[in-house]
Residue, then its C-alpha position, 0 to 999 in steps of 0.5 A: x156461892x157468889x151471893x153467899x160470899x157477897x153477903x158474908x163480905x158485906x156483913x163482915x164490913x158492917x161488923x167491923x164498923x160496929x166493933x170499931x165504934x165500940x158498941x155497948x162497952x166500957x169504951x163507949x162510956x169513956x167517950x161520955x165527957x160527964x162520966x167518971x170513965x170519960x174524965x179519966x179517959x180524957x186525962x190519960x188518953x194520948x192526943x188524938x193526932x198521935x199515931x199508933x206507933x207513938x201511942x204504943x211507945x208511950x204505953x210501953x214506957x208506962x208499963x216499964x214503970x208499972x208492968x201491972x198497970x191494967x189500963x195501960x196494958x188494955x190500951x196497948x192491946x187496943x192500939x195493937x188491935x187497931x194496928x191489926x197486930x192481933x198477935x200482940x193485942x192477944x198477948x196484952x189482953x191476956x196479961x190484963x186477964x191474968x191481973x184483973x179478970x172479969x171485964x166482958x169487953x176484954x173477953x170480947x176483944x181477946x176472942x176477936x183477936x184470936x179469931x183474926x189470928x186464925x184461932x177461932x176455937x180458942x177465941x170462942x172459949x174466951x167469948x163464952x167465958x165473957x158471956x158466962x160473966x155477963x149474958x146481957x152484954x150485947x156486943x159479945x153476942x154480936x162477936x160470937x155470931x161473927x166468929x161462928x159464921x166466919x171462923x167455924x162456918x156454924x151459921x145456925x149458931x151465928x143466927x142464934x147469937x145474932x138473934x140474942x144480940x138483937x133481942x137485947x136492944x134492937x134499937x142500938x147500933x149493935x142491935x141493928x147490925x145484928x138484925x142486918x146480919x140476920x136479914x142477910x142470912x135469911x136472903x140466902 
């Protein structure tokens, strides 16, 4: 039992690092200076020295001007997620979905927020919706495995999800993290 807890704790830490890095996502593209997304992100992103409270206040101000600004809604959800205010992040992610459904990253982030709120079953519904929209999105498979393992205790389902994440691109950061989860599972 102690070994399983250690393995699960190590795996949770690895996933947090991968998810924080953004994985294969729109966020990663926004970090690429030569892309359109990267240029737009650089123009609209707050200064890196700003704290989350300042970012949240700035984004809330933008939303008072335009409550349907999906970029501001999503970034506000991300700021709340980064602040571990998962109830608020879920609210803003859902608002984006109401206006503009379809972004797999959004389903991933909402599913993870709901999981952290203790509602893994609802989180998995959004994860499945995201997978149905894009079954080749590697990060959502990693997240599915995480929620199955740590939210529902379904280790067989988690293993299948991590195998899929690894198979999509074993050399990526996400693929390597999925492989590490699988190796940890096989050791127990």
